[in-house]
All heavy atoms as TSV, in Angstrom:
chain	resi	resn	atom	element	x	y	z
A	1	MET	N	N	0.848	-1.177	0.000
A	1	MET	CA	C	0.000	0.000	0.000
A	1	MET	C	C	0.892	1.238	0.000
A	1	MET	O	O	1.901	1.293	0.691
A	1	MET	CB	C	-0.922	-0.006	1.222
A	1	MET	CG	C	-1.831	1.194	1.280
A	1	MET	SD	S	-3.033	1.170	2.638
A	1	MET	CE	C	-4.120	-0.107	2.100
A	2	THR	N	N	0.489	2.242	-0.750
A	2	THR	CA	C	1.239	3.494	-0.815
A	2	THR	C	C	0.841	4.402	0.344
A	2	THR	O	O	-0.138	4.140	1.057
A	2	THR	CB	C	0.955	4.230	-2.133
A	2	THR	OG1	O	-0.427	4.609	-2.161
A	2	THR	CG2	C	1.281	3.373	-3.345
A	3	ASP	N	N	1.585	5.485	0.497
A	3	ASP	CA	C	1.237	6.453	1.534
A	3	ASP	C	C	-0.128	7.088	1.258
A	3	ASP	O	O	-0.896	7.349	2.185
A	3	ASP	CB	C	2.315	7.531	1.644
A	3	ASP	CG	C	3.602	6.997	2.252
A	3	ASP	OD1	O	3.538	6.036	3.045
A	3	ASP	OD2	O	4.674	7.544	1.942
A	4	LEU	N	N	-0.439	7.316	-0.009
A	4	LEU	CA	C	-1.769	7.831	-0.347
A	4	LEU	C	C	-2.834	6.820	0.048
A	4	LEU	O	O	-3.850	7.188	0.640
A	4	LEU	CB	C	-1.874	8.145	-1.837
A	4	LEU	CG	C	-3.255	8.605	-2.305
A	4	LEU	CD1	C	-3.660	9.919	-1.642
A	4	LEU	CD2	C	-3.298	8.730	-3.813
A	5	GLY	N	N	-2.614	5.553	-0.263
A	5	GLY	CA	C	-3.559	4.507	0.116
A	5	GLY	C	C	-3.758	4.441	1.613
A	5	GLY	O	O	-4.882	4.288	2.104
A	6	LEU	N	N	-2.676	4.574	2.361
A	6	LEU	CA	C	-2.749	4.574	3.817
A	6	LEU	C	C	-3.552	5.767	4.321
A	6	LEU	O	O	-4.407	5.633	5.195
A	6	LEU	CB	C	-1.339	4.588	4.408
A	6	LEU	CG	C	-1.213	4.508	5.913
A	6	LEU	CD1	C	-1.837	3.233	6.450
A	6	LEU	CD2	C	0.258	4.587	6.314
A	7	PHE	N	N	-3.293	6.944	3.756
A	7	PHE	CA	C	-4.020	8.157	4.144
A	7	PHE	C	C	-5.512	7.981	3.902
A	7	PHE	O	O	-6.329	8.296	4.773
A	7	PHE	CB	C	-3.487	9.353	3.355
A	7	PHE	CG	C	-4.038	10.674	3.779
A	7	PHE	CD1	C	-3.429	11.399	4.791
A	7	PHE	CD2	C	-5.164	11.214	3.177
A	7	PHE	CE1	C	-3.934	12.626	5.183
A	7	PHE	CE2	C	-5.682	12.431	3.558
A	7	PHE	CZ	C	-5.059	13.146	4.577
A	8	LEU	N	N	-5.857	7.477	2.730
A	8	LEU	CA	C	-7.276	7.303	2.395
A	8	LEU	C	C	-7.943	6.248	3.260
A	8	LEU	O	O	-9.095	6.413	3.674
A	8	LEU	CB	C	-7.427	6.946	0.908
A	8	LEU	CG	C	-6.982	8.017	-0.093
A	8	LEU	CD1	C	-7.094	7.494	-1.519
A	8	LEU	CD2	C	-7.750	9.306	0.084
A	9	SER	N	N	-7.232	5.167	3.571
A	9	SER	CA	C	-7.832	4.131	4.412
A	9	SER	C	C	-8.010	4.617	5.847
A	9	SER	O	O	-8.999	4.284	6.496
A	9	SER	CB	C	-7.017	2.843	4.374
A	9	SER	OG	O	-5.768	3.010	4.989
A	10	LYS	N	N	-7.083	5.422	6.352
A	10	LYS	CA	C	-7.240	5.980	7.705
A	10	LYS	C	C	-8.439	6.904	7.785
A	10	LYS	O	O	-9.070	7.009	8.827
A	10	LYS	CB	C	-5.974	6.744	8.112
A	10	LYS	CG	C	-4.835	5.859	8.517
A	10	LYS	CD	C	-3.667	6.682	9.013
A	10	LYS	CE	C	-2.562	5.784	9.511
A	10	LYS	NZ	N	-1.461	6.541	10.107
A	11	ARG	N	N	-8.730	7.572	6.677
A	11	ARG	CA	C	-9.874	8.490	6.628
A	11	ARG	C	C	-11.174	7.784	6.266
A	11	ARG	O	O	-12.232	8.419	6.258
A	11	ARG	CB	C	-9.619	9.594	5.599
A	11	ARG	CG	C	-8.404	10.418	5.859
A	11	ARG	CD	C	-8.729	11.569	6.715
A	11	ARG	NE	N	-7.500	12.311	7.011
A	11	ARG	CZ	C	-7.486	13.471	7.572
A	11	ARG	NH1	N	-8.616	14.054	7.903
A	11	ARG	NH2	N	-6.354	14.063	7.834
A	12	SER	N	N	-11.087	6.509	5.942
A	12	SER	CA	C	-12.258	5.711	5.546
A	12	SER	C	C	-13.063	6.397	4.446
A	12	SER	O	O	-14.283	6.530	4.536
A	12	SER	CB	C	-13.152	5.445	6.759
A	12	SER	OG	O	-12.458	4.718	7.731
A	13	VAL	N	N	-12.353	6.822	3.409
A	13	VAL	CA	C	-13.042	7.506	2.310
A	13	VAL	C	C	-13.445	6.509	1.237
A	13	VAL	O	O	-12.850	5.447	1.084
A	13	VAL	CB	C	-12.166	8.615	1.692
A	13	VAL	CG1	C	-11.864	9.694	2.704
A	13	VAL	CG2	C	-10.885	8.070	1.117
A	14	ASN	N	N	-14.444	6.873	0.493
A	14	ASN	CA	C	-14.989	6.056	-0.580
A	14	ASN	C	C	-14.314	6.446	-1.891
A	14	ASN	O	O	-14.494	7.565	-2.379
A	14	ASN	CB	C	-16.498	6.290	-0.644
A	14	ASN	CG	C	-17.177	5.428	-1.662
A	14	ASN	OD1	O	-16.643	5.162	-2.727
A	14	ASN	ND2	N	-18.385	5.012	-1.325
A	15	LYS	N	N	-13.539	5.539	-2.469
A	15	LYS	CA	C	-12.805	5.849	-3.702
A	15	LYS	C	C	-13.749	6.097	-4.876
A	15	LYS	O	O	-13.433	6.875	-5.766
A	15	LYS	CB	C	-11.807	4.743	-4.021
A	15	LYS	CG	C	-10.644	4.728	-3.059
A	15	LYS	CD	C	-9.678	3.622	-3.391
A	15	LYS	CE	C	-8.654	3.497	-2.272
A	15	LYS	NZ	N	-7.952	2.243	-2.323
A	16	ALA	N	N	-14.898	5.452	-4.882
A	16	ALA	CA	C	-15.873	5.699	-5.942
A	16	ALA	C	C	-16.361	7.143	-5.885
A	16	ALA	O	O	-16.549	7.788	-6.925
A	16	ALA	CB	C	-17.050	4.737	-5.825
A	17	GLU	N	N	-16.538	7.654	-4.680
A	17	GLU	CA	C	-16.971	9.046	-4.515
A	17	GLU	C	C	-15.862	10.008	-4.942
A	17	GLU	O	O	-16.124	11.024	-5.587
A	17	GLU	CB	C	-17.367	9.307	-3.056
A	17	GLU	CG	C	-17.895	10.682	-2.780
A	17	GLU	CD	C	-19.224	10.985	-3.461
A	17	GLU	OE1	O	-19.926	10.038	-3.870
A	17	GLU	OE2	O	-19.556	12.172	-3.593
A	18	ILE	N	N	-14.613	9.683	-4.587
A	18	ILE	CA	C	-13.478	10.509	-5.025
A	18	ILE	C	C	-13.424	10.521	-6.551
A	18	ILE	O	O	-13.233	11.569	-7.168
A	18	ILE	CB	C	-12.149	9.990	-4.450
A	18	ILE	CG1	C	-12.115	10.171	-2.940
A	18	ILE	CG2	C	-10.958	10.702	-5.090
A	18	ILE	CD1	C	-10.917	9.517	-2.268
A	19	SER	N	N	-13.602	9.375	-7.162
A	19	SER	CA	C	-13.593	9.266	-8.613
A	19	SER	C	C	-14.678	10.135	-9.237
A	19	SER	O	O	-14.428	10.864	-10.197
A	19	SER	CB	C	-13.785	7.809	-9.028
A	19	SER	OG	O	-13.837	7.702	-10.426
A	20	ARG	N	N	-15.854	10.060	-8.673
A	20	ARG	CA	C	-16.981	10.852	-9.201
A	20	ARG	C	C	-16.700	12.340	-9.094
A	20	ARG	O	O	-16.938	13.107	-10.016
A	20	ARG	CB	C	-18.263	10.505	-8.447
A	20	ARG	CG	C	-19.517	11.128	-9.048
A	20	ARG	CD	C	-20.740	10.883	-8.199
A	20	ARG	NE	N	-20.671	11.498	-6.889
A	20	ARG	CZ	C	-20.802	12.803	-6.635
A	20	ARG	NH1	N	-20.976	13.646	-7.630
A	20	ARG	NH2	N	-20.748	13.270	-5.406
A	21	ARG	N	N	-16.156	12.763	-7.948
A	21	ARG	CA	C	-15.908	14.191	-7.717
A	21	ARG	C	C	-14.732	14.730	-8.527
A	21	ARG	O	O	-14.740	15.895	-8.905
A	21	ARG	CB	C	-15.632	14.438	-6.240
A	21	ARG	CG	C	-16.832	14.288	-5.356
A	21	ARG	CD	C	-16.475	14.585	-3.924
A	21	ARG	NE	N	-17.637	14.448	-3.063
A	21	ARG	CZ	C	-17.602	14.615	-1.764
A	21	ARG	NH1	N	-16.461	14.899	-1.160
A	21	ARG	NH2	N	-18.688	14.490	-1.047
A	22	THR	N	N	-13.717	13.912	-8.743
A	22	THR	CA	C	-12.482	14.403	-9.350
A	22	THR	C	C	-12.341	14.106	-10.832
A	22	THR	O	O	-11.588	14.775	-11.528
A	22	THR	CB	C	-11.248	13.793	-8.656
A	22	THR	OG1	O	-11.254	12.375	-8.864
A	22	THR	CG2	C	-11.209	14.123	-7.182
A	23	GLY	N	N	-13.020	13.058	-11.305
A	23	GLY	CA	C	-12.836	12.631	-12.678
A	23	GLY	C	C	-11.670	11.663	-12.835
A	23	GLY	O	O	-11.373	11.209	-13.936
A	24	ILE	N	N	-10.994	11.337	-11.726
A	24	ILE	CA	C	-9.920	10.345	-11.744
A	24	ILE	C	C	-10.586	8.974	-11.699
A	24	ILE	O	O	-11.419	8.717	-10.833
A	24	ILE	CB	C	-8.975	10.529	-10.539
A	24	ILE	CG1	C	-8.349	11.924	-10.550
A	24	ILE	CG2	C	-7.901	9.459	-10.524
A	24	ILE	CD1	C	-7.613	12.289	-9.260
A	25	SER	N	N	-10.212	8.114	-12.621
A	25	SER	CA	C	-10.877	6.806	-12.693
A	25	SER	C	C	-10.619	5.979	-11.431
A	25	SER	O	O	-9.607	6.155	-10.755
A	25	SER	CB	C	-10.407	6.027	-13.919
A	25	SER	OG	O	-9.067	5.604	-13.759
A	26	LYS	N	N	-11.537	5.061	-11.162
A	26	LYS	CA	C	-11.378	4.171	-10.007
A	26	LYS	C	C	-10.139	3.299	-10.151
A	26	LYS	O	O	-9.454	3.038	-9.171
A	26	LYS	CB	C	-12.628	3.311	-9.814
A	26	LYS	CG	C	-13.820	4.091	-9.295
A	26	LYS	CD	C	-14.986	3.169	-9.009
A	26	LYS	CE	C	-15.956	3.242	-10.144
A	26	LYS	NZ	N	-17.166	2.453	-9.958
A	27	SER	N	N	-9.846	2.887	-11.376
A	27	SER	CA	C	-8.650	2.059	-11.572
A	27	SER	C	C	-7.382	2.863	-11.306
A	27	SER	O	O	-6.427	2.346	-10.723
A	27	SER	CB	C	-8.622	1.454	-12.975
A	27	SER	OG	O	-8.534	2.451	-13.959
A	28	ARG	N	N	-7.371	4.122	-11.702
A	28	ARG	CA	C	-6.212	4.984	-11.421
A	28	ARG	C	C	-6.074	5.193	-9.919
A	28	ARG	O	O	-4.962	5.153	-9.375
A	28	ARG	CB	C	-6.363	6.327	-12.151
A	28	ARG	CG	C	-5.266	7.333	-11.863
A	28	ARG	CD	C	-3.952	6.964	-12.472
A	28	ARG	NE	N	-2.978	8.010	-12.193
A	28	ARG	CZ	C	-1.685	7.844	-12.162
A	28	ARG	NH1	N	-1.167	6.663	-12.446
A	28	ARG	NH2	N	-0.877	8.834	-11.894
A	29	LEU	N	N	-7.163	5.414	-9.222
A	29	LEU	CA	C	-7.115	5.572	-7.764
A	29	LEU	C	C	-6.588	4.308	-7.099
A	29	LEU	O	O	-5.813	4.382	-6.137
A	29	LEU	CB	C	-8.497	5.935	-7.210
A	29	LEU	CG	C	-8.971	7.359	-7.490
A	29	LEU	CD1	C	-10.436	7.515	-7.105
A	29	LEU	CD2	C	-8.112	8.370	-6.755
A	30	SER	N	N	-6.985	3.158	-7.615
A	30	SER	CA	C	-6.472	1.889	-7.075
A	30	SER	C	C	-4.974	1.771	-7.304
A	30	SER	O	O	-4.242	1.349	-6.414
A	30	SER	CB	C	-7.182	0.702	-7.712
A	30	SER	OG	O	-8.509	0.638	-7.264
A	31	GLN	N	N	-4.512	2.156	-8.491
A	31	GLN	CA	C	-3.077	2.141	-8.771
A	31	GLN	C	C	-2.337	3.069	-7.820
A	31	GLN	O	O	-1.296	2.705	-7.269
A	31	GLN	CB	C	-2.789	2.590	-10.203
A	31	GLN	CG	C	-3.168	1.609	-11.270
A	31	GLN	CD	C	-2.947	2.190	-12.666
A	31	GLN	OE1	O	-2.936	3.394	-12.862
A	31	GLN	NE2	N	-2.777	1.295	-13.623
A	32	LEU	N	N	-2.855	4.271	-7.637
A	32	LEU	CA	C	-2.210	5.248	-6.761
A	32	LEU	C	C	-2.193	4.786	-5.309
A	32	LEU	O	O	-1.287	5.130	-4.554
A	32	LEU	CB	C	-2.918	6.604	-6.863
A	32	LEU	CG	C	-2.773	7.333	-8.194
A	32	LEU	CD1	C	-3.736	8.520	-8.253
A	32	LEU	CD2	C	-1.336	7.799	-8.409
A	33	SER	N	N	-3.176	4.004	-4.927
A	33	SER	CA	C	-3.282	3.532	-3.547
A	33	SER	C	C	-2.462	2.281	-3.273
A	33	SER	O	O	-2.074	2.040	-2.131
A	33	SER	CB	C	-4.746	3.230	-3.214
A	33	SER	OG	O	-5.512	4.396	-3.278
A	34	ASN	N	N	-2.200	1.485	-4.312
A	34	ASN	CA	C	-1.591	0.176	-4.090
A	34	ASN	C	C	-0.210	-0.032	-4.684
A	34	ASN	O	O	0.546	-0.867	-4.187
A	34	ASN	CB	C	-2.528	-0.912	-4.626
A	34	ASN	CG	C	-3.847	-0.916	-3.900
A	34	ASN	OD1	O	-3.892	-0.838	-2.686
A	34	ASN	ND2	N	-4.928	-0.980	-4.640
A	35	SER	N	N	0.124	0.682	-5.730
A	35	SER	CA	C	1.385	0.436	-6.433
A	35	SER	C	C	2.404	1.539	-6.166
A	35	SER	O	O	2.186	2.698	-6.552
A	35	SER	CB	C	1.133	0.340	-7.946
A	35	SER	OG	O	2.352	0.226	-8.630
A	36	ILE	N	N	3.513	1.171	-5.547
A	36	ILE	CA	C	4.530	2.184	-5.215
A	36	ILE	C	C	5.259	2.708	-6.446
A	36	ILE	O	O	5.909	3.743	-6.370
A	36	ILE	CB	C	5.540	1.658	-4.176
A	36	ILE	CG1	C	6.260	0.417	-4.697
A	36	ILE	CG2	C	4.870	1.396	-2.848
A	36	ILE	CD1	C	7.397	-0.045	-3.820
A	37	VAL	N	N	5.148	2.032	-7.583
A	37	VAL	CA	C	5.794	2.520	-8.799
A	37	VAL	C	C	4.924	3.520	-9.558
A	37	VAL	O	O	5.411	4.199	-10.458
A	37	VAL	CB	C	6.226	1.370	-9.737
A	37	VAL	CG1	C	7.267	0.495	-9.077
A	37	VAL	CG2	C	5.044	0.568	-10.199
A	38	THR	N	N	3.661	3.636	-9.196
A	38	THR	CA	C	2.764	4.591	-9.834
A	38	THR	C	C	3.011	5.969	-9.244
A	38	THR	O	O	3.014	6.148	-8.028
A	38	THR	CB	C	1.289	4.188	-9.618
A	38	THR	OG1	O	1.100	2.876	-10.132
A	38	THR	CG2	C	0.348	5.138	-10.323
A	39	LYS	N	N	3.230	6.945	-10.120
A	39	LYS	CA	C	3.535	8.302	-9.677
A	39	LYS	C	C	2.272	9.150	-9.600
A	39	LYS	O	O	1.479	9.206	-10.531
A	39	LYS	CB	C	4.536	8.969	-10.629
A	39	LYS	CG	C	5.851	8.220	-10.738
A	39	LYS	CD	C	6.569	8.177	-9.412
A	39	LYS	CE	C	7.889	7.455	-9.520
A	39	LYS	NZ	N	8.539	7.241	-8.270
A	40	LEU	N	N	2.112	9.807	-8.473
A	40	LEU	CA	C	0.992	10.711	-8.225
A	40	LEU	C	C	1.341	12.086	-8.767
A	40	LEU	O	O	2.394	12.627	-8.440
A	40	LEU	CB	C	0.743	10.782	-6.712
A	40	LEU	CG	C	-0.281	11.764	-6.180
A	40	LEU	CD1	C	-1.681	11.375	-6.648
A	40	LEU	CD2	C	-0.225	11.785	-4.657
A	41	THR	N	N	0.479	12.665	-9.589
A	41	THR	CA	C	0.733	14.010	-10.098
A	41	THR	C	C	0.221	15.043	-9.094
A	41	THR	O	O	-0.631	14.745	-8.252
A	41	THR	CB	C	0.048	14.253	-11.459
A	41	THR	OG1	O	-1.372	14.281	-11.272
A	41	THR	CG2	C	0.436	13.202	-12.483
A	42	THR	N	N	0.738	16.255	-9.209
A	42	THR	CA	C	0.286	17.328	-8.310
A	42	THR	C	C	-1.192	17.636	-8.530
A	42	THR	O	O	-1.911	17.901	-7.576
A	42	THR	CB	C	1.114	18.607	-8.493
A	42	THR	OG1	O	1.113	18.989	-9.865
A	42	THR	CG2	C	2.530	18.415	-8.015
A	43	GLU	N	N	-1.627	17.561	-9.774
A	43	GLU	CA	C	-3.040	17.818	-10.061
A	43	GLU	C	C	-3.928	16.769	-9.397
A	43	GLU	O	O	-4.961	17.108	-8.797
A	43	GLU	CB	C	-3.289	17.833	-11.568
A	43	GLU	CG	C	-4.720	18.169	-11.920
A	43	GLU	CD	C	-4.962	18.261	-13.422
A	43	GLU	OE1	O	-4.001	18.406	-14.191
A	43	GLU	OE2	O	-6.126	18.187	-13.807
A	44	GLU	N	N	-3.519	15.509	-9.468
A	44	GLU	CA	C	-4.290	14.440	-8.822
A	44	GLU	C	C	-4.315	14.641	-7.312
A	44	GLU	O	O	-5.374	14.512	-6.683
A	44	GLU	CB	C	-3.688	13.075	-9.154
A	44	GLU	CG	C	-3.896	12.648	-10.591
A	44	GLU	CD	C	-3.085	11.433	-10.981
A	44	GLU	OE1	O	-1.983	11.209	-10.427
A	44	GLU	OE2	O	-3.555	10.697	-11.871
A	45	LEU	N	N	-3.165	14.947	-6.729
A	45	LEU	CA	C	-3.098	15.166	-5.291
A	45	LEU	C	C	-4.031	16.302	-4.883
A	45	LEU	O	O	-4.791	16.184	-3.923
A	45	LEU	CB	C	-1.667	15.480	-4.859
A	45	LEU	CG	C	-1.493	15.675	-3.363
A	45	LEU	CD1	C	-0.236	14.983	-2.872
A	45	LEU	CD2	C	-1.449	17.137	-2.999
A	46	TYR	N	N	-3.988	17.387	-5.623
A	46	TYR	CA	C	-4.819	18.552	-5.312
A	46	TYR	C	C	-6.310	18.212	-5.416
A	46	TYR	O	O	-7.090	18.534	-4.511
A	46	TYR	CB	C	-4.458	19.702	-6.255
A	46	TYR	CG	C	-5.062	21.015	-5.859
A	46	TYR	CD1	C	-4.512	21.778	-4.835
A	46	TYR	CD2	C	-6.197	21.505	-6.496
A	46	TYR	CE1	C	-5.076	22.990	-4.464
A	46	TYR	CE2	C	-6.766	22.708	-6.134
A	46	TYR	CZ	C	-6.205	23.451	-5.113
A	46	TYR	OH	O	-6.765	24.645	-4.743
A	47	LEU	N	N	-6.699	17.541	-6.483
A	47	LEU	CA	C	-8.108	17.166	-6.659
A	47	LEU	C	C	-8.577	16.203	-5.575
A	47	LEU	O	O	-9.691	16.335	-5.058
A	47	LEU	CB	C	-8.319	16.553	-8.044
A	47	LEU	CG	C	-8.225	17.499	-9.229
A	47	LEU	CD1	C	-8.232	16.722	-10.536
A	47	LEU	CD2	C	-9.335	18.532	-9.187
A	48	ILE	N	N	-7.740	15.231	-5.231
A	48	ILE	CA	C	-8.102	14.271	-4.178
A	48	ILE	C	C	-8.280	15.001	-2.850
A	48	ILE	O	O	-9.259	14.768	-2.138
A	48	ILE	CB	C	-7.049	13.149	-4.073
A	48	ILE	CG1	C	-7.092	12.267	-5.321
A	48	ILE	CG2	C	-7.264	12.315	-2.814
A	48	ILE	CD1	C	-5.912	11.328	-5.480
A	49	ALA	N	N	-7.354	15.895	-2.530
A	49	ALA	CA	C	-7.456	16.657	-1.281
A	49	ALA	C	C	-8.757	17.461	-1.232
A	49	ALA	O	O	-9.464	17.459	-0.224
A	49	ALA	CB	C	-6.247	17.571	-1.114
A	50	LEU	N	N	-9.071	18.146	-2.316
A	50	LEU	CA	C	-10.313	18.931	-2.349
A	50	LEU	C	C	-11.534	18.033	-2.192
A	50	LEU	O	O	-12.488	18.387	-1.492
A	50	LEU	CB	C	-10.418	19.708	-3.662
A	50	LEU	CG	C	-9.410	20.831	-3.878
A	50	LEU	CD1	C	-9.629	21.467	-5.247
A	50	LEU	CD2	C	-9.495	21.875	-2.784
A	51	SER	N	N	-11.499	16.860	-2.825
A	51	SER	CA	C	-12.666	15.972	-2.794
A	51	SER	C	C	-12.913	15.374	-1.414
A	51	SER	O	O	-14.048	15.031	-1.083
A	51	SER	CB	C	-12.546	14.868	-3.832
A	51	SER	OG	O	-11.588	13.909	-3.440
A	52	ILE	N	N	-11.865	15.224	-0.606
A	52	ILE	CA	C	-12.049	14.664	0.743
A	52	ILE	C	C	-11.982	15.747	1.814
A	52	ILE	O	O	-11.950	15.452	3.004
A	52	ILE	CB	C	-11.047	13.526	1.041
A	52	ILE	CG1	C	-9.601	14.010	0.978
A	52	ILE	CG2	C	-11.280	12.359	0.111
A	52	ILE	CD1	C	-8.581	12.963	1.403
A	53	GLU	N	N	-11.969	16.997	1.348
A	53	GLU	CA	C	-12.032	18.168	2.220
A	53	GLU	C	C	-10.899	18.222	3.246
A	53	GLU	O	O	-11.120	18.442	4.440
A	53	GLU	CB	C	-13.406	18.259	2.886
A	53	GLU	CG	C	-14.521	18.401	1.871
A	53	GLU	CD	C	-15.902	18.417	2.480
A	53	GLU	OE1	O	-16.056	18.117	3.689
A	53	GLU	OE2	O	-16.850	18.712	1.734
A	54	VAL	N	N	-9.676	18.008	2.745
A	54	VAL	CA	C	-8.480	18.227	3.560
A	54	VAL	C	C	-7.596	19.215	2.824
A	54	VAL	O	O	-7.716	19.397	1.609
A	54	VAL	CB	C	-7.683	16.927	3.851
A	54	VAL	CG1	C	-8.506	15.926	4.605
A	54	VAL	CG2	C	-7.111	16.327	2.596
A	55	SER	N	N	-6.712	19.837	3.537
A	55	SER	CA	C	-5.778	20.761	2.931
A	55	SER	C	C	-4.837	20.000	2.004
A	55	SER	O	O	-4.296	18.955	2.392
A	55	SER	CB	C	-4.974	21.456	4.033
A	55	SER	OG	O	-3.817	22.052	3.507
A	56	PRO	N	N	-4.618	20.502	0.802
A	56	PRO	CA	C	-3.638	19.863	-0.071
A	56	PRO	C	C	-2.262	19.766	0.604
A	56	PRO	O	O	-1.537	18.793	0.391
A	56	PRO	CB	C	-3.592	20.765	-1.305
A	56	PRO	CG	C	-4.948	21.398	-1.338
A	56	PRO	CD	C	-5.310	21.601	0.114
A	57	CYS	N	N	-1.923	20.747	1.435
A	57	CYS	CA	C	-0.647	20.712	2.155
A	57	CYS	C	C	-0.600	19.541	3.134
A	57	CYS	O	O	0.439	18.889	3.280
A	57	CYS	CB	C	-0.405	22.025	2.895
A	57	CYS	SG	S	-0.133	23.410	1.793
A	58	GLU	N	N	-1.698	19.263	3.803
A	58	GLU	CA	C	-1.759	18.135	4.738
A	58	GLU	C	C	-1.543	16.821	4.004
A	58	GLU	O	O	-0.770	15.964	4.448
A	58	GLU	CB	C	-3.097	18.119	5.468
A	58	GLU	CG	C	-3.258	16.967	6.430
A	58	GLU	CD	C	-4.633	16.890	7.076
A	58	GLU	OE1	O	-5.446	17.818	6.908
A	58	GLU	OE2	O	-4.892	15.875	7.741
A	59	LEU	N	N	-2.216	16.668	2.881
A	59	LEU	CA	C	-2.071	15.441	2.100
A	59	LEU	C	C	-0.656	15.319	1.535
A	59	LEU	O	O	-0.037	14.257	1.610
A	59	LEU	CB	C	-3.114	15.397	0.977
A	59	LEU	CG	C	-3.108	14.158	0.087
A	59	LEU	CD1	C	-3.209	12.872	0.891
A	59	LEU	CD2	C	-4.226	14.249	-0.937
A	60	LEU	N	N	-0.127	16.413	1.017
A	60	LEU	CA	C	1.230	16.395	0.474
A	60	LEU	C	C	2.256	16.045	1.548
A	60	LEU	O	O	3.151	15.232	1.331
A	60	LEU	CB	C	1.578	17.750	-0.151
A	60	LEU	CG	C	2.967	17.889	-0.740
A	60	LEU	CD1	C	3.149	16.951	-1.923
A	60	LEU	CD2	C	3.237	19.322	-1.139
A	61	THR	N	N	2.118	16.626	2.716
A	61	THR	CA	C	3.030	16.336	3.824
A	61	THR	C	C	2.983	14.863	4.189
A	61	THR	O	O	4.015	14.229	4.398
A	61	THR	CB	C	2.684	17.215	5.045
A	61	THR	OG1	O	2.822	18.589	4.670
A	61	THR	CG2	C	3.600	16.918	6.214
A	62	PHE	N	N	1.794	14.280	4.259
A	62	PHE	CA	C	1.661	12.874	4.610
A	62	PHE	C	C	2.262	11.981	3.530
A	62	PHE	O	O	3.001	11.045	3.829
A	62	PHE	CB	C	0.190	12.511	4.831
A	62	PHE	CG	C	0.000	11.129	5.377
A	62	PHE	CD1	C	-0.002	10.907	6.737
A	62	PHE	CD2	C	-0.168	10.044	4.529
A	62	PHE	CE1	C	-0.152	9.622	7.250
A	62	PHE	CE2	C	-0.328	8.762	5.024
A	62	PHE	CZ	C	-0.317	8.551	6.395
A	63	VAL	N	N	1.954	12.270	2.278
A	63	VAL	CA	C	2.409	11.440	1.167
A	63	VAL	C	C	3.931	11.526	0.986
A	63	VAL	O	O	4.568	10.565	0.576
A	63	VAL	CB	C	1.658	11.841	-0.128
A	63	VAL	CG1	C	2.269	11.203	-1.351
A	63	VAL	CG2	C	0.186	11.459	-0.020
A	64	CYS	N	N	4.506	12.668	1.321
A	64	CYS	CA	C	5.940	12.887	1.084
A	64	CYS	C	C	6.783	12.750	2.355
A	64	CYS	O	O	7.946	13.155	2.366
A	64	CYS	CB	C	6.162	14.254	0.451
A	64	CYS	SG	S	5.421	14.409	-1.183
A	65	THR	N	N	6.227	12.191	3.394
A	65	THR	CA	C	6.919	12.128	4.673
A	65	THR	C	C	8.245	11.379	4.614
A	65	THR	O	O	9.165	11.679	5.373
A	65	THR	CB	C	6.005	11.532	5.756
A	65	THR	OG1	O	6.603	11.713	7.022
A	65	THR	CG2	C	5.757	10.061	5.539
A	66	LYS	N	N	8.379	10.425	3.702
A	66	LYS	CA	C	9.610	9.617	3.615
A	66	LYS	C	C	10.657	10.235	2.681
A	66	LYS	O	O	11.748	9.682	2.541
A	66	LYS	CB	C	9.271	8.215	3.137
A	66	LYS	CG	C	8.401	7.461	4.113
A	66	LYS	CD	C	7.982	6.121	3.551
A	66	LYS	CE	C	6.990	5.464	4.505
A	66	LYS	NZ	N	6.272	4.374	3.871
A	67	ILE	N	N	10.352	11.352	2.074
A	67	ILE	CA	C	11.270	11.991	1.131
A	67	ILE	C	C	12.151	12.980	1.886
A	67	ILE	O	O	11.666	13.784	2.669
A	67	ILE	CB	C	10.513	12.705	0.011
A	67	ILE	CG1	C	9.658	11.721	-0.780
A	67	ILE	CG2	C	11.474	13.466	-0.907
A	67	ILE	CD1	C	8.734	12.359	-1.790
A	68	SER	N	N	13.442	12.908	1.634
A	68	SER	CA	C	14.372	13.854	2.247
A	68	SER	C	C	15.539	14.127	1.316
A	68	SER	O	O	15.769	13.382	0.353
A	68	SER	CB	C	14.880	13.317	3.581
A	68	SER	OG	O	15.626	12.140	3.363
A	69	LEU	N	N	16.278	15.160	1.620
A	69	LEU	CA	C	17.460	15.481	0.837
A	69	LEU	C	C	18.535	14.449	1.108
A	69	LEU	O	O	18.640	13.932	2.227
A	69	LEU	CB	C	17.977	16.871	1.205
A	69	LEU	CG	C	17.083	18.044	0.819
A	69	LEU	CD1	C	17.621	19.336	1.414
A	69	LEU	CD2	C	16.992	18.163	-0.697
A	70	PRO	N	N	19.360	14.159	0.117
A	70	PRO	CA	C	20.441	13.195	0.343
A	70	PRO	C	C	21.481	13.754	1.318
A	70	PRO	O	O	21.667	14.972	1.398
A	70	PRO	CB	C	21.039	12.985	-1.041
A	70	PRO	CG	C	20.568	14.112	-1.871
A	70	PRO	CD	C	19.328	14.649	-1.239
A	71	GLU	N	N	22.121	12.865	2.026
A	71	GLU	CA	C	23.179	13.262	2.950
A	71	GLU	C	C	24.382	13.750	2.154
A	71	GLU	O	O	24.684	13.234	1.100
A	71	GLU	CB	C	23.594	12.077	3.832
A	71	GLU	CG	C	22.498	11.572	4.737
A	71	GLU	CD	C	22.170	12.526	5.865
A	71	GLU	OE1	O	23.111	13.179	6.378
A	71	GLU	OE2	O	20.984	12.633	6.210
A	72	LYS	N	N	25.077	14.730	2.704
A	72	LYS	CA	C	26.282	15.241	2.043
A	72	LYS	C	C	27.481	14.395	2.376
A	72	LYS	O	O	27.651	13.808	3.351
A	72	LYS	CB	C	26.549	16.673	2.473
A	72	LYS	CG	C	25.556	17.611	1.871
A	72	LYS	CD	C	25.961	19.030	2.171
A	72	LYS	CE	C	25.015	19.990	1.495
A	72	LYS	NZ	N	25.419	21.341	1.663
């Protein structure tokens, strides 16, 4: 499960409803939630955040929590 998938499952959101509100297909949402090789676009992140009524910054922070600058 991806960080986006974890975020959505913790919020108990309905992916079909997100799909309806955003225009992102259910299969794409499943890919974004389950496959770590699938890349989330900023537009998708923003639309998903709006559809579940959370701040895009909150969602971005959660999804990117494992990303850091390389050590020098």
